[in-house]
N, CA and C atoms as an extended XYZ file, in Angstrom:
333
Properties=species:S:1:pos:R:3:atomname:S:1:resname:S:1:resid:I:1 pbc="F F F"
N       -21.698      -18.193       -4.778 N   UNK     1
C       -20.536      -18.020       -3.920 CA  UNK     1
C       -20.506      -16.578       -3.399 C   UNK     1
N       -20.233      -16.410       -2.126 N   UNK     2
C       -20.172      -15.097       -1.516 CA  UNK     2
C       -18.835      -14.439       -1.817 C   UNK     2
N       -18.885      -13.166       -2.201 N   UNK     3
C       -17.665      -12.410       -2.462 CA  UNK     3
C       -17.073      -11.991       -1.121 C   UNK     3
N       -15.891      -12.486       -0.810 N   UNK     4
C       -15.249      -12.157        0.465 CA  UNK     4
C       -14.125      -11.148        0.298 C   UNK     4
N       -13.980      -10.621       -0.907 N   UNK     5
C       -12.870       -9.699       -1.153 CA  UNK     5
C       -12.965       -8.509       -0.201 C   UNK     5
N       -11.819       -8.145        0.344 N   UNK     6
C       -11.740       -6.986        1.224 CA  UNK     6
C       -10.693       -6.028        0.667 C   UNK     6
N       -10.763       -4.821        1.134 N   UNK     7
C        -9.837       -3.787        0.700 CA  UNK     7
C        -9.025       -3.317        1.893 C   UNK     7
N        -7.805       -2.923        1.616 N   UNK     8
C        -6.925       -2.419        2.664 CA  UNK     8
C        -6.454       -1.030        2.253 C   UNK     8
N        -6.776       -0.060        3.081 N   UNK     9
C        -6.378        1.328        2.862 CA  UNK     9
C        -5.183        1.609        3.754 C   UNK     9
N        -4.082        2.001        3.129 N   UNK    10
C        -2.860        2.266        3.889 CA  UNK    10
C        -2.402        3.695        3.610 C   UNK    10
N        -1.946        4.352        4.650 N   UNK    11
C        -1.472        5.729        4.568 CA  UNK    11
C        -0.061        5.803        5.133 C   UNK    11
N         0.847        6.341        4.339 N   UNK    12
C         2.241        6.478        4.752 CA  UNK    12
C         2.618        7.949        4.738 C   UNK    12
N         3.110        8.451        5.854 N   UNK    13
C         3.665        9.793        5.910 CA  UNK    13
C         5.169        9.668        5.721 C   UNK    13
N         5.664       10.367        4.722 N   UNK    14
C         7.098       10.316        4.422 CA  UNK    14
C         7.875       11.131        5.447 C   UNK    14
N         9.108       10.747        5.655 N   UNK    15
C        10.036       11.588        6.388 CA  UNK    15
C        10.100       12.903        5.619 C   UNK    15
N        10.098       14.045        6.293 N   UNK    16
C        10.138       15.320        5.563 CA  UNK    16
C        11.221       15.345        4.482 C   UNK    16
N        10.795       15.707        3.275 N   UNK    17
C        11.698       15.791        2.143 CA  UNK    17
C        11.934       14.472        1.416 C   UNK    17
N        11.269       13.393        1.842 N   UNK    18
C        11.533       12.070        1.274 CA  UNK    18
C        10.360       11.488        0.477 C   UNK    18
N         9.360       12.298        0.126 N   UNK    19
C         8.206       11.747       -0.590 CA  UNK    19
C         8.619       11.141       -1.931 C   UNK    19
N         9.522       11.772       -2.653 N   UNK    20
C         9.939       11.223       -3.944 CA  UNK    20
C        10.625        9.869       -3.774 C   UNK    20
N        11.442        9.727       -2.738 N   UNK    21
C        12.095        8.450       -2.469 CA  UNK    21
C        11.060        7.394       -2.080 C   UNK    21
N        10.071        7.784       -1.284 N   UNK    22
C         9.001        6.855       -0.904 CA  UNK    22
C         8.218        6.403       -2.127 C   UNK    22
N         7.855        7.344       -2.983 N   UNK    23
C         7.120        6.997       -4.205 CA  UNK    23
C         7.949        6.080       -5.100 C   UNK    23
N         9.233        6.356       -5.220 N   UNK    24
C        10.113        5.500       -6.021 CA  UNK    24
C        10.181        4.090       -5.474 C   UNK    24
N        10.264        3.972       -4.166 N   UNK    25
C        10.318        2.638       -3.563 CA  UNK    25
C         9.034        1.870       -3.847 C   UNK    25
N         7.884        2.551       -3.777 N   UNK    26
C         6.627        1.881       -4.077 CA  UNK    26
C         6.504        1.566       -5.562 C   UNK    26
N         6.847        2.522       -6.413 N   UNK    27
C         6.736        2.318       -7.856 CA  UNK    27
C         7.631        1.187       -8.330 C   UNK    27
N         8.875        1.199       -7.887 N   UNK    28
C         9.877        0.276       -8.413 CA  UNK    28
C         9.909       -1.085       -7.714 C   UNK    28
N         9.413       -1.147       -6.487 N   UNK    29
C         9.563       -2.386       -5.721 CA  UNK    29
C         8.253       -2.880       -5.106 C   UNK    29
N         7.657       -2.076       -4.229 N   UNK    30
C         6.511       -2.561       -3.450 CA  UNK    30
C         5.322       -2.936       -4.323 C   UNK    30
N         4.902       -2.038       -5.207 N   UNK    31
C         3.699       -2.320       -6.014 CA  UNK    31
C         3.827       -3.605       -6.833 C   UNK    31
N         4.939       -3.825       -7.535 N   UNK    32
C         5.063       -5.098       -8.257 CA  UNK    32
C         5.094       -6.311       -7.313 C   UNK    32
N         5.696       -6.147       -6.153 N   UNK    33
C         5.742       -7.257       -5.203 CA  UNK    33
C         4.371       -7.533       -4.595 C   UNK    33
N         3.554       -6.491       -4.423 N   UNK    34
C         2.184       -6.728       -3.951 CA  UNK    34
C         1.493       -7.699       -4.911 C   UNK    34
N         1.579       -7.407       -6.202 N   UNK    35
C         0.959       -8.274       -7.214 CA  UNK    35
C         1.538       -9.692       -7.143 C   UNK    35
N         2.851       -9.778       -7.040 N   UNK    36
C         3.525      -11.079       -6.972 CA  UNK    36
C         2.982      -11.927       -5.826 C   UNK    36
N         2.637      -11.273       -4.727 N   UNK    37
C         2.209      -11.999       -3.533 CA  UNK    37
C         0.687      -12.019       -3.354 C   UNK    37
N        -0.054      -11.815       -4.452 N   UNK    38
C        -1.491      -12.040       -4.436 CA  UNK    38
C        -2.373      -10.860       -4.107 C   UNK    38
N        -1.784       -9.694       -3.927 N   UNK    39
C        -2.589       -8.492       -3.680 CA  UNK    39
C        -2.951       -7.864       -5.025 C   UNK    39
N        -4.091       -7.203       -5.076 N   UNK    40
C        -4.490       -6.470       -6.273 CA  UNK    40
C        -4.314       -4.987       -6.004 C   UNK    40
N        -3.466       -4.332       -6.780 N   UNK    41
C        -3.278       -2.892       -6.643 CA  UNK    41
C        -4.494       -2.178       -7.227 C   UNK    41
N        -5.177       -1.404       -6.399 N   UNK    42
C        -6.335       -0.635       -6.858 CA  UNK    42
C        -5.909        0.781       -7.237 C   UNK    42
N        -5.118        1.429       -6.397 N   UNK    43
C        -4.663        2.781       -6.713 CA  UNK    43
C        -3.699        3.317       -5.677 C   UNK    43
N        -2.911        4.294       -6.118 N   UNK    44
C        -1.932        4.969       -5.270 CA  UNK    44
C        -2.111        6.464       -5.484 C   UNK    44
N        -2.132        7.240       -4.393 N   UNK    45
C        -2.366        8.674       -4.481 CA  UNK    45
C        -1.434        9.411       -3.538 C   UNK    45
N        -1.112       10.645       -3.894 N   UNK    46
C        -0.450       11.569       -2.983 CA  UNK    46
C        -1.536       12.525       -2.507 C   UNK    46
N        -1.680       12.631       -1.192 N   UNK    47
C        -2.681       13.531       -0.621 CA  UNK    47
C        -2.294       14.979       -0.926 C   UNK    47
N        -3.297       15.841       -1.016 N   UNK    48
C        -3.053       17.266       -1.244 CA  UNK    48
C        -3.571       18.066       -0.061 C   UNK    48
N        -3.022       19.259        0.094 N   UNK    49
C        -3.483       20.139        1.166 CA  UNK    49
C        -4.709       20.924        0.700 C   UNK    49
N        -5.195       21.830        1.519 N   UNK    50
C        -6.404       22.588        1.207 CA  UNK    50
C        -6.277       23.442       -0.047 C   UNK    50
N        -5.053       23.771       -0.425 N   UNK    51
C        -4.821       24.578       -1.627 CA  UNK    51
C        -4.538       23.725       -2.861 C   UNK    51
N        -4.600       22.417       -2.700 N   UNK    52
C        -4.353       21.522       -3.827 CA  UNK    52
C        -2.898       21.176       -4.051 C   UNK    52
N        -2.045       21.547       -3.128 N   UNK    53
C        -0.617       21.235       -3.257 CA  UNK    53
C        -0.326       19.836       -2.725 C   UNK    53
N         0.569       19.108       -3.373 N   UNK    54
C         0.899       17.767       -2.877 CA  UNK    54
C         1.542       17.833       -1.495 C   UNK    54
N         1.212       16.842       -0.677 N   UNK    55
C         1.811       16.731        0.652 CA  UNK    55
C         2.856       15.623        0.618 C   UNK    55
N         3.324       15.236        1.767 N   UNK    56
C         4.286       14.138        1.855 CA  UNK    56
C         3.601       12.883        2.375 C   UNK    56
N         2.340       12.698        1.937 N   UNK    57
C         1.547       11.550        2.357 CA  UNK    57
C         1.136       10.722        1.156 C   UNK    57
N         1.466        9.443        1.197 N   UNK    58
C         1.061        8.473        0.186 CA  UNK    58
C        -0.108        7.672        0.743 C   UNK    58
N        -1.169        7.554       -0.051 N   UNK    59
C        -2.329        6.744        0.319 CA  UNK    59
C        -2.519        5.722       -0.786 C   UNK    59
N        -2.729        4.466       -0.404 N   UNK    60
C        -2.983        3.464       -1.432 CA  UNK    60
C        -4.008        2.450       -0.969 C   UNK    60
N        -4.595        1.790       -1.969 N   UNK    61
C        -5.642        0.812       -1.730 CA  UNK    61
C        -5.282       -0.468       -2.470 C   UNK    61
N        -5.277       -1.577       -1.733 N   UNK    62
C        -5.077       -2.890       -2.328 CA  UNK    62
C        -6.259       -3.770       -1.952 C   UNK    62
N        -6.491       -4.801       -2.749 N   UNK    63
C        -7.566       -5.745       -2.468 CA  UNK    63
C        -6.968       -7.119       -2.197 C   UNK    63
N        -7.676       -7.849       -1.343 N   UNK    64
C        -7.300       -9.216       -0.987 CA  UNK    64
C        -8.533      -10.095       -1.134 C   UNK    64
N        -8.333      -11.361       -1.382 N   UNK    65
C        -9.455      -12.294       -1.496 CA  UNK    65
C       -10.197      -12.428       -0.166 C   UNK    65
N        -9.472      -12.274        0.939 N   UNK    66
C       -10.057      -12.400        2.274 CA  UNK    66
C        -9.034      -11.867        3.281 C   UNK    66
N        -9.426      -11.791        4.548 N   UNK    67
C        -8.461      -11.378        5.573 CA  UNK    67
C        -7.348      -12.412        5.727 C   UNK    67
N        -7.708      -13.679        5.609 N   UNK    68
C        -6.685      -14.724        5.690 CA  UNK    68
C        -5.685      -14.584        4.540 C   UNK    68
N        -6.191      -14.286        3.353 N   UNK    69
C        -5.311      -14.077        2.198 CA  UNK    69
C        -4.428      -12.863        2.414 C   UNK    69
N        -4.965      -11.807        3.025 N   UNK    70
C        -4.172      -10.611        3.313 CA  UNK    70
C        -3.002      -10.954        4.226 C   UNK    70
N        -3.276      -11.697        5.275 N   UNK    71
C        -2.215      -12.069        6.215 CA  UNK    71
C        -1.129      -12.887        5.515 C   UNK    71
N        -1.548      -13.808        4.676 N   UNK    72
C        -0.592      -14.651        3.943 CA  UNK    72
C         0.236      -13.811        2.964 C   UNK    72
N        -0.425      -12.891        2.253 N   UNK    73
C         0.280      -12.035        1.289 CA  UNK    73
C         1.304      -11.152        1.976 C   UNK    73
N         0.911      -10.536        3.092 N   UNK    74
C         1.846       -9.653        3.795 CA  UNK    74
C         3.031      -10.435        4.359 C   UNK    74
N         2.774      -11.623        4.864 N   UNK    75
C         3.864      -12.445        5.387 CA  UNK    75
C         4.875      -12.746        4.283 C   UNK    75
N         4.381      -13.109        3.100 N   UNK    76
C         5.263      -13.405        1.971 CA  UNK    76
C         5.990      -12.148        1.486 C   UNK    76
N         5.274      -11.027        1.456 N   UNK    77
C         5.877       -9.768        1.017 CA  UNK    77
C         7.041       -9.378        1.921 C   UNK    77
N         6.815       -9.369        3.234 N   UNK    78
C         7.862       -8.933        4.169 CA  UNK    78
C         9.080       -9.850        4.125 C   UNK    78
N         8.878      -11.123        3.772 N   UNK    79
C         9.982      -12.080        3.711 CA  UNK    79
C        10.666      -12.132        2.349 C   UNK    79
N        10.115      -11.450        1.361 N   UNK    80
C        10.649      -11.520        0.008 CA  UNK    80
C        12.049      -10.887       -0.049 C   UNK    80
N        13.027      -11.606       -0.565 N   UNK    81
C        14.393      -11.075       -0.633 CA  UNK    81
C        14.494       -9.773       -1.445 C   UNK    81
N        13.656       -9.620       -2.461 N   UNK    82
C        13.692       -8.381       -3.250 CA  UNK    82
C        13.268       -7.189       -2.392 C   UNK    82
N        12.264       -7.375       -1.528 N   UNK    83
C        11.835       -6.284       -0.652 CA  UNK    83
C        12.902       -5.999        0.394 C   UNK    83
N        13.512       -7.046        0.924 N   UNK    84
C        14.587       -6.862        1.900 CA  UNK    84
C        15.726       -6.053        1.276 C   UNK    84
N        16.069       -6.363        0.041 N   UNK    85
C        17.137       -5.634       -0.645 CA  UNK    85
C        16.742       -4.190       -0.910 C   UNK    85
N        15.490       -3.956       -1.287 N   UNK    86
C        15.027       -2.588       -1.575 CA  UNK    86
C        15.076       -1.721       -0.331 C   UNK    86
N        14.800       -2.304        0.805 N   UNK    87
C        14.798       -1.551        2.059 CA  UNK    87
C        16.190       -1.425        2.664 C   UNK    87
N        17.144       -2.200        2.167 N   UNK    88
C        18.472       -2.226        2.783 CA  UNK    88
C        19.363       -1.076        2.323 C   UNK    88
N        18.812       -0.162        1.517 N   UNK    89
C        19.630        0.966        1.077 CA  UNK    89
C        19.940        1.919        2.224 C   UNK    89
N        19.318        1.686        3.384 N   UNK    90
C        19.612        2.480        4.571 CA  UNK    90
C        18.837        3.780        4.666 C   UNK    90
N        18.137        4.151        3.606 N   UNK    91
C        17.406        5.407        3.619 CA  UNK    91
C        16.032        5.203        4.254 C   UNK    91
N        15.795        5.901        5.355 N   UNK    92
C        14.478        5.843        5.982 CA  UNK    92
C        13.589        6.855        5.277 C   UNK    92
N        12.497        6.357        4.695 N   UNK    93
C        11.609        7.232        3.944 CA  UNK    93
C        10.221        7.341        4.568 C   UNK    93
N         9.900        6.460        5.519 N   UNK    94
C         8.577        6.470        6.133 CA  UNK    94
C         8.671        6.935        7.578 C   UNK    94
N         7.872        7.956        7.913 N   UNK    95
C         7.813        8.450        9.285 CA  UNK    95
C         6.737        7.720       10.078 C   UNK    95
N         5.600        7.422        9.422 N   UNK    96
C         4.513        6.711       10.093 CA  UNK    96
C         3.627        6.059        9.045 C   UNK    96
N         2.861        5.059        9.495 N   UNK    97
C         1.959        4.349        8.592 CA  UNK    97
C         0.730        3.885        9.365 C   UNK    97
N        -0.416        3.885        8.676 N   UNK    98
C        -1.644        3.359        9.268 CA  UNK    98
C        -2.320        2.434        8.263 C   UNK    98
N        -3.115        1.525        8.785 N   UNK    99
C        -3.826        0.557        7.963 CA  UNK    99
C        -5.259        0.443        8.438 C   UNK    99
N        -6.189        0.370        7.476 N   UNK   100
C        -7.594        0.096        7.766 CA  UNK   100
C        -8.086       -0.918        6.748 C   UNK   100
N        -8.792       -1.930        7.229 N   UNK   101
C        -9.451       -2.874        6.333 CA  UNK   101
C       -10.869       -2.391        6.093 C   UNK   101
N       -11.308       -2.514        4.845 N   UNK   102
C       -12.623       -2.021        4.446 CA  UNK   102
C       -13.416       -3.135        3.784 C   UNK   102
N       -14.665       -3.299        4.203 N   UNK   103
C       -15.580       -4.239        3.555 CA  UNK   103
C       -16.529       -3.432        2.699 C   UNK   103
N       -16.680       -3.764        1.405 N   UNK   104
C       -17.574       -2.980        0.540 CA  UNK   104
C       -19.032       -3.176        0.941 C   UNK   104
N       -19.791       -2.110        0.785 N   UNK   105
C       -21.227       -2.186        1.023 CA  UNK   105
C       -21.896       -2.870       -0.164 C   UNK   105
N       -23.129       -3.248        0.021 N   UNK   106
C       -23.889       -3.884       -1.052 CA  UNK   106
C       -24.090       -3.001       -2.255 C   UNK   106
N       -24.039       -1.675       -2.062 N   UNK   107
C       -24.266       -0.739       -3.166 CA  UNK   107
C       -22.972       -0.151       -3.711 C   UNK   107
N       -21.836       -0.645       -3.248 N   UNK   108
C       -20.543       -0.160       -3.740 CA  UNK   108
C       -20.292       -0.705       -5.144 C   UNK   108
N       -19.868        0.164       -6.045 N   UNK   109
C       -19.520       -0.291       -7.393 CA  UNK   109
C       -18.193       -1.044       -7.393 C   UNK   109
N       -17.335       -0.736       -6.443 N   UNK   110
C       -16.045       -1.410       -6.338 CA  UNK   110
C       -16.204       -2.539       -5.331 C   UNK   110
N       -16.152       -3.760       -5.833 N   UNK   111
C       -16.328       -4.930       -4.963 CA  UNK   111
C       -15.238       -5.920       -5.209 C   UNK   111
């Protein structure tokens, strides 16, 4: 059987001064809901600047069984009442976000 697992790299820039709130939202709500909806949490990181100081950028990597599975998981995640409630606190914590899908190479240890 061919391994079709893909990875999704997402980068979120927090609203200035809101990185702790963004991290809390991911720690307490998003990350567990990713698992609930079929995503595999690989890792979450705060980017650092050239001097090694933390920035207001969260980078994370999740895995999906396939692109079709990713679409299904995200659809379920966005519709989940727990996520709707977590976001309804009115606090905007994300200034921008980007997404890239990654296919592992044949020599990648992470597959």
